[in-house]
LUMDOSE-88926 format. One record per residue: residue number from 1; residue in one letter; x, y, z of N, C-alpha, C in turn. Coordinates in Angstrom, 2 decimals. Layout:
N
<nr->NUM | rest->a | n.east->X | n.north->Y | n.up->Z | ca.east->X | ca.north->Y | ca.up->Z | c.east->X | c.north->Y | c.up->Z>
...
END
This chain:
139
<nr->1 | rest->x | n.east->-118.74 | n.north->3.16 | n.up->86.04 | ca.east->-117.97 | ca.north->3.53 | ca.up->85.16 | c.east->-117.24 | c.north->4.54 | c.up->86.33>
<nr->2 | rest->x | n.east->-116.04 | n.north->4.78 | n.up->85.93 | ca.east->-115.18 | ca.north->5.87 | ca.up->86.40 | c.east->-115.11 | c.north->6.67 | c.up->85.63>
<nr->3 | rest->x | n.east->-115.69 | n.north->7.75 | n.up->86.19 | ca.east->-115.98 | ca.north->9.49 | ca.up->85.90 | c.east->-115.02 | c.north->10.23 | c.up->85.84>
<nr->4 | rest->x | n.east->-114.53 | n.north->10.66 | n.up->84.48 | ca.east->-113.54 | ca.north->11.54 | ca.up->84.01 | c.east->-113.61 | c.north->13.18 | c.up->84.75>
<nr->5 | rest->x | n.east->-112.68 | n.north->12.95 | n.up->85.68 | ca.east->-112.44 | ca.north->14.29 | ca.up->86.17 | c.east->-111.23 | c.north->15.43 | c.up->86.00>
<nr->6 | rest->x | n.east->-110.21 | n.north->14.81 | n.up->84.96 | ca.east->-109.48 | ca.north->16.44 | ca.up->84.56 | c.east->-109.43 | c.north->15.08 | c.up->82.59>
<nr->7 | rest->x | n.east->-109.27 | n.north->15.90 | n.up->81.29 | ca.east->-108.63 | ca.north->15.50 | ca.up->80.25 | c.east->-107.31 | c.north->16.00 | c.up->80.92>
<nr->8 | rest->x | n.east->-106.22 | n.north->14.69 | n.up->80.02 | ca.east->-105.10 | ca.north->14.88 | ca.up->80.55 | c.east->-104.62 | c.north->14.76 | c.up->79.32>
<nr->9 | rest->x | n.east->-105.08 | n.north->14.17 | n.up->78.15 | ca.east->-104.37 | ca.north->14.14 | ca.up->76.80 | c.east->-105.46 | c.north->13.66 | c.up->75.63>
<nr->10 | rest->x | n.east->-104.64 | n.north->13.79 | n.up->74.57 | ca.east->-105.95 | ca.north->13.55 | ca.up->73.28 | c.east->-104.87 | c.north->12.98 | c.up->72.52>
<nr->11 | rest->x | n.east->-104.46 | n.north->11.71 | n.up->71.70 | ca.east->-104.04 | ca.north->11.02 | ca.up->71.27 | c.east->-104.53 | c.north->11.65 | c.up->69.28>
<nr->12 | rest->x | n.east->-104.60 | n.north->12.25 | n.up->68.23 | ca.east->-105.03 | ca.north->12.65 | ca.up->67.30 | c.east->-104.17 | c.north->11.99 | c.up->65.49>
<nr->13 | rest->x | n.east->-104.91 | n.north->10.97 | n.up->65.44 | ca.east->-104.08 | ca.north->10.46 | ca.up->64.74 | c.east->-105.54 | c.north->10.72 | c.up->63.00>
<nr->14 | rest->x | n.east->-104.75 | n.north->10.02 | n.up->61.97 | ca.east->-105.30 | ca.north->9.19 | ca.up->60.71 | c.east->-104.66 | c.north->8.79 | c.up->60.04>
<nr->15 | rest->x | n.east->-105.95 | n.north->7.69 | n.up->59.88 | ca.east->-105.48 | ca.north->6.42 | ca.up->58.69 | c.east->-105.92 | c.north->6.55 | c.up->57.88>
<nr->16 | rest->x | n.east->-105.13 | n.north->6.20 | n.up->56.51 | ca.east->-105.64 | ca.north->6.52 | ca.up->55.39 | c.east->-105.28 | c.north->4.84 | c.up->54.74>
<nr->17 | rest->x | n.east->-106.75 | n.north->4.15 | n.up->53.95 | ca.east->-106.39 | ca.north->2.50 | ca.up->53.74 | c.east->-106.53 | c.north->1.77 | c.up->54.87>
<nr->18 | rest->x | n.east->-106.19 | n.north->0.23 | n.up->55.22 | ca.east->-105.96 | ca.north->-0.36 | ca.up->56.17 | c.east->-105.23 | c.north->-1.09 | c.up->56.11>
<nr->19 | rest->x | n.east->-104.86 | n.north->-2.14 | n.up->57.58 | ca.east->-104.06 | ca.north->-2.74 | ca.up->57.96 | c.east->-102.92 | c.north->-3.66 | c.up->56.73>
<nr->20 | rest->x | n.east->-103.82 | n.north->-3.57 | n.up->55.29 | ca.east->-103.07 | ca.north->-4.34 | ca.up->54.16 | c.east->-102.11 | c.north->-3.85 | c.up->53.25>
<nr->21 | rest->x | n.east->-102.49 | n.north->-2.52 | n.up->53.49 | ca.east->-102.10 | ca.north->-1.08 | ca.up->52.50 | c.east->-102.02 | c.north->0.46 | c.up->52.79>
<nr->22 | rest->x | n.east->-101.89 | n.north->0.42 | n.up->54.18 | ca.east->-102.22 | ca.north->1.96 | ca.up->54.52 | c.east->-100.80 | c.north->2.73 | c.up->54.97>
<nr->23 | rest->x | n.east->-101.44 | n.north->4.18 | n.up->55.88 | ca.east->-100.17 | ca.north->4.33 | ca.up->56.78 | c.east->-101.20 | c.north->5.21 | c.up->57.59>
<nr->24 | rest->x | n.east->-100.54 | n.north->5.33 | n.up->58.30 | ca.east->-101.16 | ca.north->6.38 | ca.up->60.14 | c.east->-100.28 | c.north->7.42 | c.up->60.09>
<nr->25 | rest->x | n.east->-100.94 | n.north->8.89 | n.up->60.42 | ca.east->-100.19 | ca.north->10.16 | ca.up->60.63 | c.east->-101.03 | c.north->10.68 | c.up->62.45>
<nr->26 | rest->x | n.east->-99.95 | n.north->11.16 | n.up->63.11 | ca.east->-100.53 | ca.north->11.72 | ca.up->63.90 | c.east->-99.82 | c.north->13.43 | c.up->63.75>
<nr->27 | rest->x | n.east->-101.10 | n.north->13.88 | n.up->64.72 | ca.east->-102.58 | ca.north->15.50 | ca.up->64.24 | c.east->-100.19 | c.north->16.11 | c.up->64.78>
<nr->28 | rest->x | n.east->-99.56 | n.north->15.90 | n.up->65.37 | ca.east->-99.02 | ca.north->16.91 | ca.up->65.64 | c.east->-97.27 | c.north->15.94 | c.up->64.39>
<nr->29 | rest->x | n.east->-97.66 | n.north->15.20 | n.up->63.75 | ca.east->-96.18 | ca.north->14.89 | ca.up->62.72 | c.east->-95.04 | c.north->14.46 | c.up->63.70>
<nr->30 | rest->x | n.east->-95.09 | n.north->13.36 | n.up->64.53 | ca.east->-94.49 | ca.north->12.34 | ca.up->65.49 | c.east->-94.20 | c.north->11.07 | c.up->64.77>
<nr->31 | rest->x | n.east->-95.94 | n.north->10.79 | n.up->64.89 | ca.east->-95.94 | ca.north->9.43 | ca.up->64.87 | c.east->-96.68 | c.north->8.81 | c.up->63.03>
<nr->32 | rest->x | n.east->-95.73 | n.north->8.72 | n.up->61.61 | ca.east->-95.89 | ca.north->9.30 | ca.up->60.55 | c.east->-95.18 | c.north->7.38 | c.up->60.02>
<nr->33 | rest->x | n.east->-96.66 | n.north->6.56 | n.up->60.20 | ca.east->-95.68 | ca.north->4.73 | ca.up->59.68 | c.east->-96.74 | c.north->4.76 | c.up->58.42>
<nr->34 | rest->x | n.east->-96.12 | n.north->3.59 | n.up->57.70 | ca.east->-96.70 | ca.north->2.77 | ca.up->56.39 | c.east->-97.14 | c.north->1.38 | c.up->57.30>
<nr->35 | rest->x | n.east->-97.97 | n.north->0.27 | n.up->56.83 | ca.east->-99.18 | ca.north->-0.54 | ca.up->57.58 | c.east->-98.75 | c.north->-1.22 | c.up->56.78>
<nr->36 | rest->x | n.east->-98.82 | n.north->-2.98 | n.up->57.14 | ca.east->-98.97 | ca.north->-4.19 | ca.up->56.40 | c.east->-98.91 | c.north->-5.23 | c.up->57.26>
<nr->37 | rest->x | n.east->-99.04 | n.north->-6.11 | n.up->56.44 | ca.east->-99.98 | ca.north->-7.53 | ca.up->57.10 | c.east->-98.10 | c.north->-8.12 | c.up->58.09>
<nr->38 | rest->x | n.east->-98.23 | n.north->-8.29 | n.up->58.71 | ca.east->-96.76 | ca.north->-9.60 | ca.up->59.04 | c.east->-96.68 | c.north->-10.41 | c.up->57.59>
<nr->39 | rest->x | n.east->-95.70 | n.north->-10.65 | n.up->57.91 | ca.east->-95.08 | ca.north->-11.14 | ca.up->56.85 | c.east->-95.08 | c.north->-10.69 | c.up->55.45>
<nr->40 | rest->x | n.east->-95.46 | n.north->-10.06 | n.up->54.45 | ca.east->-95.27 | ca.north->-9.12 | ca.up->53.65 | c.east->-94.54 | c.north->-8.80 | c.up->53.06>
<nr->41 | rest->x | n.east->-94.33 | n.north->-8.14 | n.up->51.71 | ca.east->-92.93 | ca.north->-7.68 | ca.up->52.07 | c.east->-93.00 | c.north->-6.21 | c.up->51.84>
<nr->42 | rest->x | n.east->-93.39 | n.north->-5.41 | n.up->51.93 | ca.east->-94.35 | ca.north->-4.51 | ca.up->52.51 | c.east->-93.69 | c.north->-4.46 | c.up->53.52>
<nr->43 | rest->x | n.east->-93.05 | n.north->-3.36 | n.up->53.49 | ca.east->-92.49 | ca.north->-1.98 | ca.up->54.74 | c.east->-93.27 | c.north->-1.66 | c.up->55.57>
<nr->44 | rest->x | n.east->-93.47 | n.north->-1.24 | n.up->56.89 | ca.east->-94.40 | ca.north->-1.46 | ca.up->57.65 | c.east->-94.55 | c.north->-2.38 | c.up->58.84>
<nr->45 | rest->x | n.east->-95.41 | n.north->-1.66 | n.up->59.73 | ca.east->-95.77 | ca.north->-2.76 | ca.up->61.04 | c.east->-97.32 | c.north->-3.24 | c.up->60.98>
<nr->46 | rest->x | n.east->-98.17 | n.north->-3.19 | n.up->62.08 | ca.east->-99.77 | ca.north->-3.68 | ca.up->62.17 | c.east->-99.96 | c.north->-3.07 | c.up->63.67>
<nr->47 | rest->x | n.east->-100.95 | n.north->-3.50 | n.up->63.13 | ca.east->-102.02 | ca.north->-2.71 | ca.up->64.17 | c.east->-101.47 | c.north->-3.39 | c.up->65.51>
<nr->48 | rest->x | n.east->-101.30 | n.north->-4.55 | n.up->66.08 | ca.east->-100.50 | ca.north->-5.40 | ca.up->66.74 | c.east->-99.48 | c.north->-5.34 | c.up->67.24>
<nr->49 | rest->x | n.east->-98.61 | n.north->-4.41 | n.up->66.31 | ca.east->-97.10 | ca.north->-4.07 | ca.up->66.74 | c.east->-97.30 | c.north->-2.89 | c.up->67.66>
<nr->50 | rest->x | n.east->-98.51 | n.north->-1.79 | n.up->67.23 | ca.east->-98.37 | ca.north->-0.81 | ca.up->68.01 | c.east->-99.29 | c.north->-1.11 | c.up->68.84>
<nr->51 | rest->x | n.east->-99.91 | n.north->-2.10 | n.up->69.33 | ca.east->-100.79 | ca.north->-2.51 | ca.up->70.23 | c.east->-100.36 | c.north->-2.48 | c.up->71.82>
<nr->52 | rest->x | n.east->-98.99 | n.north->-3.73 | n.up->70.95 | ca.east->-98.24 | ca.north->-4.40 | ca.up->72.08 | c.east->-97.05 | c.north->-2.78 | c.up->73.28>
<nr->53 | rest->x | n.east->-96.74 | n.north->-2.35 | n.up->71.74 | ca.east->-95.44 | ca.north->-1.64 | ca.up->72.63 | c.east->-96.30 | c.north->-0.11 | c.up->73.26>
<nr->54 | rest->x | n.east->-97.46 | n.north->0.15 | n.up->72.66 | ca.east->-98.51 | ca.north->1.41 | ca.up->73.62 | c.east->-99.00 | c.north->0.85 | c.up->75.03>
<nr->55 | rest->x | n.east->-99.41 | n.north->-0.62 | n.up->75.13 | ca.east->-99.74 | ca.north->-1.03 | ca.up->76.20 | c.east->-98.61 | c.north->-1.64 | c.up->76.88>
<nr->56 | rest->x | n.east->-97.75 | n.north->-1.98 | n.up->77.07 | ca.east->-96.05 | ca.north->-1.77 | ca.up->77.66 | c.east->-96.04 | c.north->-1.33 | c.up->77.99>
<nr->57 | rest->x | n.east->-95.74 | n.north->-0.15 | n.up->76.86 | ca.east->-95.57 | ca.north->1.48 | ca.up->77.55 | c.east->-96.52 | c.north->2.19 | c.up->78.84>
<nr->58 | rest->x | n.east->-97.13 | n.north->1.59 | n.up->78.58 | ca.east->-98.53 | ca.north->2.12 | ca.up->79.51 | c.east->-98.38 | c.north->1.51 | c.up->80.81>
<nr->59 | rest->x | n.east->-98.45 | n.north->-0.39 | n.up->80.77 | ca.east->-97.99 | ca.north->-0.53 | ca.up->81.64 | c.east->-96.83 | c.north->-0.83 | c.up->82.36>
<nr->60 | rest->x | n.east->-96.19 | n.north->-0.58 | n.up->81.61 | ca.east->-94.57 | ca.north->0.05 | ca.up->82.88 | c.east->-94.41 | c.north->1.22 | c.up->83.04>
<nr->61 | rest->x | n.east->-95.40 | n.north->1.98 | n.up->82.73 | ca.east->-96.08 | ca.north->3.45 | ca.up->83.26 | c.east->-95.73 | c.north->3.11 | c.up->84.94>
<nr->62 | rest->x | n.east->-97.30 | n.north->2.58 | n.up->84.77 | ca.east->-97.97 | ca.north->2.22 | ca.up->86.17 | c.east->-97.48 | c.north->1.47 | c.up->86.99>
<nr->63 | rest->x | n.east->-96.07 | n.north->0.40 | n.up->86.05 | ca.east->-95.48 | ca.north->-0.03 | ca.up->87.28 | c.east->-94.63 | c.north->0.57 | c.up->88.03>
<nr->64 | rest->x | n.east->-94.18 | n.north->2.00 | n.up->87.43 | ca.east->-93.36 | ca.north->2.82 | ca.up->88.34 | c.east->-94.32 | c.north->4.01 | c.up->88.70>
<nr->65 | rest->x | n.east->-96.04 | n.north->4.59 | n.up->88.59 | ca.east->-97.16 | ca.north->4.47 | ca.up->89.81 | c.east->-96.73 | c.north->3.78 | c.up->90.33>
<nr->66 | rest->x | n.east->-96.89 | n.north->2.58 | n.up->91.08 | ca.east->-97.01 | ca.north->1.71 | ca.up->92.13 | c.east->-95.87 | c.north->1.93 | c.up->92.73>
<nr->67 | rest->x | n.east->-94.96 | n.north->1.69 | n.up->92.31 | ca.east->-93.41 | ca.north->1.92 | ca.up->92.86 | c.east->-93.46 | c.north->3.66 | c.up->93.73>
<nr->68 | rest->x | n.east->-93.95 | n.north->4.39 | n.up->93.08 | ca.east->-93.71 | ca.north->5.66 | ca.up->93.87 | c.east->-94.38 | c.north->5.50 | c.up->94.99>
<nr->69 | rest->x | n.east->-95.93 | n.north->5.12 | n.up->94.81 | ca.east->-97.31 | ca.north->5.50 | ca.up->95.67 | c.east->-96.43 | c.north->4.27 | c.up->97.32>
<nr->70 | rest->x | n.east->-95.63 | n.north->3.36 | n.up->96.87 | ca.east->-95.82 | ca.north->2.77 | ca.up->97.60 | c.east->-93.83 | c.north->3.04 | c.up->98.80>
<nr->71 | rest->x | n.east->-94.05 | n.north->4.13 | n.up->97.64 | ca.east->-91.84 | ca.north->4.89 | ca.up->98.44 | c.east->-90.80 | c.north->3.82 | c.up->97.86>
<nr->72 | rest->x | n.east->-91.19 | n.north->3.33 | n.up->97.05 | ca.east->-90.57 | ca.north->2.48 | ca.up->96.40 | c.east->-88.79 | c.north->2.56 | c.up->95.68>
<nr->73 | rest->x | n.east->-87.99 | n.north->2.38 | n.up->95.41 | ca.east->-86.97 | ca.north->2.85 | ca.up->94.70 | c.east->-87.08 | c.north->1.34 | c.up->93.20>
<nr->74 | rest->x | n.east->-87.66 | n.north->2.36 | n.up->91.98 | ca.east->-87.67 | ca.north->1.07 | ca.up->90.79 | c.east->-86.16 | c.north->0.91 | c.up->90.23>
<nr->75 | rest->x | n.east->-85.40 | n.north->0.16 | n.up->90.04 | ca.east->-84.03 | ca.north->-0.04 | ca.up->88.85 | c.east->-84.56 | c.north->0.70 | c.up->87.91>
<nr->76 | rest->x | n.east->-83.97 | n.north->0.57 | n.up->87.05 | ca.east->-83.89 | ca.north->2.16 | ca.up->85.72 | c.east->-84.08 | c.north->0.86 | c.up->84.67>
<nr->77 | rest->x | n.east->-84.08 | n.north->-0.54 | n.up->84.85 | ca.east->-84.11 | ca.north->-1.37 | ca.up->83.56 | c.east->-85.24 | c.north->-2.47 | c.up->83.99>
<nr->78 | rest->x | n.east->-86.13 | n.north->-2.05 | n.up->84.13 | ca.east->-87.51 | ca.north->-2.31 | ca.up->84.61 | c.east->-87.74 | c.north->-2.52 | c.up->82.46>
<nr->79 | rest->x | n.east->-88.03 | n.north->-3.51 | n.up->82.19 | ca.east->-88.43 | ca.north->-4.41 | ca.up->80.75 | c.east->-89.56 | c.north->-5.30 | c.up->81.02>
<nr->80 | rest->x | n.east->-90.13 | n.north->-5.08 | n.up->79.79 | ca.east->-91.18 | ca.north->-5.82 | ca.up->79.38 | c.east->-91.35 | c.north->-6.13 | c.up->78.42>
<nr->81 | rest->x | n.east->-91.73 | n.north->-7.41 | n.up->77.80 | ca.east->-91.51 | ca.north->-7.99 | ca.up->76.60 | c.east->-92.93 | c.north->-8.50 | c.up->76.27>
<nr->82 | rest->x | n.east->-93.97 | n.north->-7.75 | n.up->75.17 | ca.east->-95.21 | ca.north->-7.76 | ca.up->74.93 | c.east->-95.30 | c.north->-8.47 | c.up->73.45>
<nr->83 | rest->x | n.east->-96.46 | n.north->-9.25 | n.up->74.06 | ca.east->-96.72 | ca.north->-10.21 | ca.up->72.33 | c.east->-98.48 | c.north->-10.49 | c.up->72.24>
<nr->84 | rest->x | n.east->-98.48 | n.north->-9.75 | n.up->71.28 | ca.east->-99.83 | ca.north->-9.56 | ca.up->71.26 | c.east->-100.71 | c.north->-10.33 | c.up->69.59>
<nr->85 | rest->x | n.east->-101.42 | n.north->-10.86 | n.up->70.63 | ca.east->-101.80 | ca.north->-12.15 | ca.up->68.99 | c.east->-103.04 | c.north->-11.43 | c.up->68.64>
<nr->86 | rest->x | n.east->-103.27 | n.north->-11.85 | n.up->67.35 | ca.east->-104.34 | ca.north->-11.29 | ca.up->66.65 | c.east->-105.31 | c.north->-13.09 | c.up->65.73>
<nr->87 | rest->x | n.east->-106.17 | n.north->-13.57 | n.up->66.43 | ca.east->-106.46 | ca.north->-14.92 | ca.up->66.61 | c.east->-108.00 | c.north->-14.78 | c.up->65.90>
<nr->88 | rest->x | n.east->-108.07 | n.north->-16.01 | n.up->65.40 | ca.east->-109.43 | ca.north->-16.09 | ca.up->64.54 | c.east->-109.86 | c.north->-17.07 | c.up->65.67>
<nr->89 | rest->x | n.east->-111.68 | n.north->-16.60 | n.up->66.08 | ca.east->-112.52 | ca.north->-17.50 | ca.up->66.95 | c.east->-113.43 | c.north->-18.14 | c.up->66.10>
<nr->90 | rest->x | n.east->-114.69 | n.north->-18.87 | n.up->67.18 | ca.east->-115.70 | ca.north->-19.22 | ca.up->66.94 | c.east->-116.80 | c.north->-17.24 | c.up->66.34>
<nr->91 | rest->x | n.east->-116.56 | n.north->-16.60 | n.up->66.81 | ca.east->-117.62 | ca.north->-15.57 | ca.up->66.43 | c.east->-116.31 | c.north->-14.77 | c.up->65.61>
<nr->92 | rest->x | n.east->-114.92 | n.north->-14.73 | n.up->65.61 | ca.east->-114.12 | ca.north->-13.50 | ca.up->64.51 | c.east->-113.21 | c.north->-12.90 | c.up->65.28>
<nr->93 | rest->x | n.east->-112.63 | n.north->-12.38 | n.up->65.05 | ca.east->-111.30 | ca.north->-11.83 | ca.up->64.94 | c.east->-111.14 | c.north->-11.53 | c.up->67.07>
<nr->94 | rest->x | n.east->-110.52 | n.north->-11.98 | n.up->67.39 | ca.east->-110.11 | ca.north->-11.53 | ca.up->68.98 | c.east->-108.76 | c.north->-11.09 | c.up->68.84>
<nr->95 | rest->x | n.east->-108.16 | n.north->-10.94 | n.up->70.69 | ca.east->-107.24 | ca.north->-10.42 | ca.up->70.68 | c.east->-106.37 | c.north->-11.59 | c.up->71.70>
<nr->96 | rest->x | n.east->-105.15 | n.north->-11.98 | n.up->71.88 | ca.east->-104.60 | ca.north->-12.22 | ca.up->73.88 | c.east->-103.49 | c.north->-11.78 | c.up->73.61>
<nr->97 | rest->x | n.east->-102.93 | n.north->-11.89 | n.up->74.66 | ca.east->-101.32 | ca.north->-10.80 | ca.up->74.48 | c.east->-100.86 | c.north->-11.61 | c.up->75.80>
<nr->98 | rest->x | n.east->-99.86 | n.north->-11.42 | n.up->75.70 | ca.east->-98.85 | ca.north->-11.86 | ca.up->77.46 | c.east->-97.87 | c.north->-10.83 | c.up->77.27>
<nr->99 | rest->x | n.east->-97.26 | n.north->-10.85 | n.up->78.29 | ca.east->-96.52 | ca.north->-9.49 | ca.up->78.97 | c.east->-95.22 | c.north->-10.72 | c.up->79.79>
<nr->100 | rest->x | n.east->-93.94 | n.north->-10.49 | n.up->79.84 | ca.east->-93.24 | ca.north->-10.73 | ca.up->80.16 | c.east->-92.60 | c.north->-9.80 | c.up->80.67>
<nr->101 | rest->x | n.east->-92.48 | n.north->-9.95 | n.up->82.65 | ca.east->-91.87 | ca.north->-8.98 | ca.up->83.27 | c.east->-90.98 | c.north->-8.87 | c.up->83.47>
<nr->102 | rest->x | n.east->-89.83 | n.north->-7.87 | n.up->83.91 | ca.east->-88.44 | ca.north->-8.24 | ca.up->84.64 | c.east->-88.35 | c.north->-6.87 | c.up->85.27>
<nr->103 | rest->x | n.east->-88.00 | n.north->-7.07 | n.up->86.93 | ca.east->-87.57 | ca.north->-5.64 | ca.up->87.52 | c.east->-86.88 | c.north->-6.17 | c.up->88.01>
<nr->104 | rest->x | n.east->-85.38 | n.north->-6.17 | n.up->87.85 | ca.east->-83.99 | ca.north->-6.62 | ca.up->88.10 | c.east->-84.54 | c.north->-5.72 | c.up->89.60>
<nr->105 | rest->x | n.east->-83.49 | n.north->-6.45 | n.up->90.63 | ca.east->-83.02 | ca.north->-6.30 | ca.up->91.86 | c.east->-84.32 | c.north->-5.57 | c.up->92.61>
<nr->106 | rest->x | n.east->-85.54 | n.north->-6.59 | n.up->92.70 | ca.east->-86.42 | ca.north->-6.48 | ca.up->93.55 | c.east->-87.22 | c.north->-7.88 | c.up->93.88>
<nr->107 | rest->x | n.east->-87.11 | n.north->-8.21 | n.up->95.27 | ca.east->-87.21 | ca.north->-9.10 | ca.up->95.47 | c.east->-88.59 | c.north->-9.60 | c.up->94.88>
<nr->108 | rest->x | n.east->-88.56 | n.north->-11.14 | n.up->94.45 | ca.east->-89.35 | ca.north->-11.80 | ca.up->93.72 | c.east->-91.02 | c.north->-11.38 | c.up->94.32>
<nr->109 | rest->x | n.east->-91.57 | n.north->-11.38 | n.up->95.67 | ca.east->-92.95 | ca.north->-10.68 | ca.up->96.39 | c.east->-92.95 | c.north->-8.95 | c.up->95.78>
<nr->110 | rest->x | n.east->-92.11 | n.north->-8.50 | n.up->96.13 | ca.east->-92.23 | ca.north->-7.10 | ca.up->95.53 | c.east->-92.74 | c.north->-7.31 | c.up->94.29>
<nr->111 | rest->x | n.east->-92.05 | n.north->-7.44 | n.up->93.43 | ca.east->-92.19 | ca.north->-7.33 | ca.up->91.88 | c.east->-93.34 | c.north->-7.66 | c.up->91.56>
<nr->112 | rest->x | n.east->-93.81 | n.north->-9.00 | n.up->92.05 | ca.east->-95.24 | ca.north->-9.23 | ca.up->91.80 | c.east->-96.32 | c.north->-8.81 | c.up->92.47>
<nr->113 | rest->x | n.east->-96.66 | n.north->-7.81 | n.up->93.48 | ca.east->-97.16 | ca.north->-7.05 | ca.up->93.98 | c.east->-97.36 | c.north->-6.00 | c.up->93.09>
<nr->114 | rest->x | n.east->-96.48 | n.north->-5.18 | n.up->92.39 | ca.east->-96.31 | ca.north->-4.18 | ca.up->91.78 | c.east->-97.00 | c.north->-4.99 | c.up->90.11>
<nr->115 | rest->x | n.east->-96.40 | n.north->-5.43 | n.up->89.87 | ca.east->-96.97 | ca.north->-6.15 | ca.up->88.60 | c.east->-98.89 | c.north->-6.35 | c.up->88.61>
<nr->116 | rest->x | n.east->-99.17 | n.north->-6.57 | n.up->89.41 | ca.east->-100.70 | ca.north->-6.70 | ca.up->90.10 | c.east->-101.25 | c.north->-5.17 | c.up->90.42>
<nr->117 | rest->x | n.east->-100.71 | n.north->-4.47 | n.up->91.08 | ca.east->-100.84 | ca.north->-3.19 | ca.up->91.23 | c.east->-101.25 | c.north->-2.44 | c.up->90.11>
<nr->118 | rest->x | n.east->-100.01 | n.north->-2.71 | n.up->88.90 | ca.east->-100.06 | ca.north->-2.24 | ca.up->87.89 | c.east->-101.19 | c.north->-2.41 | c.up->87.45>
<nr->119 | rest->x | n.east->-101.37 | n.north->-3.89 | n.up->86.32 | ca.east->-102.46 | ca.north->-4.71 | ca.up->85.93 | c.east->-104.11 | c.north->-3.70 | c.up->86.03>
<nr->120 | rest->x | n.east->-103.72 | n.north->-3.50 | n.up->87.89 | ca.east->-105.49 | ca.north->-2.21 | ca.up->87.83 | c.east->-105.15 | c.north->-0.89 | c.up->88.00>
<nr->121 | rest->x | n.east->-104.23 | n.north->-0.28 | n.up->88.21 | ca.east->-103.37 | ca.north->0.81 | ca.up->87.27 | c.east->-103.53 | c.north->1.47 | c.up->86.36>
<nr->122 | rest->x | n.east->-103.03 | n.north->0.97 | n.up->85.25 | ca.east->-102.59 | ca.north->0.63 | ca.up->83.14 | c.east->-104.09 | c.north->0.80 | c.up->83.05>
<nr->123 | rest->x | n.east->-104.64 | n.north->1.96 | n.up->81.98 | ca.east->-105.52 | ca.north->1.92 | ca.up->81.17 | c.east->-106.04 | c.north->1.54 | c.up->80.60>
<nr->124 | rest->x | n.east->-104.62 | n.north->1.04 | n.up->80.07 | ca.east->-105.03 | ca.north->-0.14 | ca.up->78.93 | c.east->-105.67 | c.north->-1.91 | c.up->79.29>
<nr->125 | rest->x | n.east->-104.78 | n.north->-1.90 | n.up->80.65 | ca.east->-105.44 | ca.north->-3.22 | ca.up->81.25 | c.east->-106.90 | c.north->-2.67 | c.up->81.79>
<nr->126 | rest->x | n.east->-107.27 | n.north->-2.18 | n.up->81.89 | ca.east->-108.49 | ca.north->-1.72 | ca.up->82.58 | c.east->-109.47 | c.north->-1.81 | c.up->81.19>
<nr->127 | rest->x | n.east->-108.68 | n.north->-0.93 | n.up->80.17 | ca.east->-109.84 | ca.north->-1.15 | ca.up->78.83 | c.east->-109.75 | c.north->-2.35 | c.up->78.26>
<nr->128 | rest->x | n.east->-109.10 | n.north->-3.23 | n.up->78.58 | ca.east->-109.50 | ca.north->-4.42 | ca.up->77.41 | c.east->-109.76 | c.north->-5.75 | c.up->78.59>
<nr->129 | rest->x | n.east->-110.05 | n.north->-5.22 | n.up->80.11 | ca.east->-110.29 | ca.north->-6.23 | ca.up->80.75 | c.east->-111.48 | c.north->-7.53 | c.up->80.55>
<nr->130 | rest->x | n.east->-111.53 | n.north->-8.24 | n.up->80.62 | ca.east->-112.70 | ca.north->-9.22 | ca.up->80.21 | c.east->-113.08 | c.north->-9.10 | c.up->78.51>
<nr->131 | rest->x | n.east->-112.18 | n.north->-8.64 | n.up->77.85 | ca.east->-111.98 | ca.north->-8.75 | ca.up->76.40 | c.east->-110.83 | c.north->-9.24 | c.up->76.26>
<nr->132 | rest->x | n.east->-109.59 | n.north->-9.49 | n.up->76.38 | ca.east->-108.68 | ca.north->-9.40 | ca.up->75.77 | c.east->-108.07 | c.north->-10.50 | c.up->76.62>
<nr->133 | rest->x | n.east->-107.89 | n.north->-11.95 | n.up->76.56 | ca.east->-107.08 | ca.north->-13.02 | ca.up->76.84 | c.east->-105.61 | c.north->-12.59 | c.up->77.42>
<nr->134 | rest->x | n.east->-104.85 | n.north->-11.92 | n.up->78.45 | ca.east->-103.38 | ca.north->-11.60 | ca.up->78.42 | c.east->-103.42 | c.north->-12.59 | c.up->80.14>
<nr->135 | rest->x | n.east->-101.73 | n.north->-12.91 | n.up->79.79 | ca.east->-100.91 | ca.north->-13.46 | ca.up->80.64 | c.east->-100.02 | c.north->-12.66 | c.up->80.69>
<nr->136 | rest->x | n.east->-99.19 | n.north->-12.25 | n.up->82.11 | ca.east->-98.22 | ca.north->-11.78 | ca.up->83.12 | c.east->-97.30 | c.north->-12.62 | c.up->83.23>
<nr->137 | rest->x | n.east->-96.11 | n.north->-12.83 | n.up->83.45 | ca.east->-95.33 | ca.north->-13.56 | ca.up->84.33 | c.east->-93.97 | c.north->-12.57 | c.up->84.20>
<nr->138 | rest->x | n.east->-93.77 | n.north->-13.11 | n.up->85.81 | ca.east->-92.58 | ca.north->-12.28 | ca.up->86.61 | c.east->-90.94 | c.north->-13.04 | c.up->85.67>
<nr->139 | rest->x | n.east->-90.17 | n.north->-12.63 | n.up->84.65 | ca.east->-88.69 | ca.north->-12.92 | ca.up->84.64 | c.east->-88.11 | c.north->-12.45 | c.up->84.90>
END
């Protein structure tokens, strides 16, 4: 297991209720959302959307880190379309994910190397490795 050398940030939230009729707020007040199930008439988001946004943002940062380590200039238009599925399996609920990554202006083999390296650097990818089926596609 990777030893913690330095704490960089702690995110603090308070959630009341659940995914069907809850709300989440961050301690700094910058995040203040209502929760609802997909397809409901209630205004709000769901945990899978939040996870897709958080994971893809972290993955994009890992791509940027990989490019800096290689002293490559990364195009400004890097895009990740993330899909996170909530599934029901034999032993209960589980997640799966798909990332479609666009890095225009780089040779495909260079973009693939950056995406592969990002999968090793991204803390969300590390946390889910072996627990969440993930497909990453370069577009």
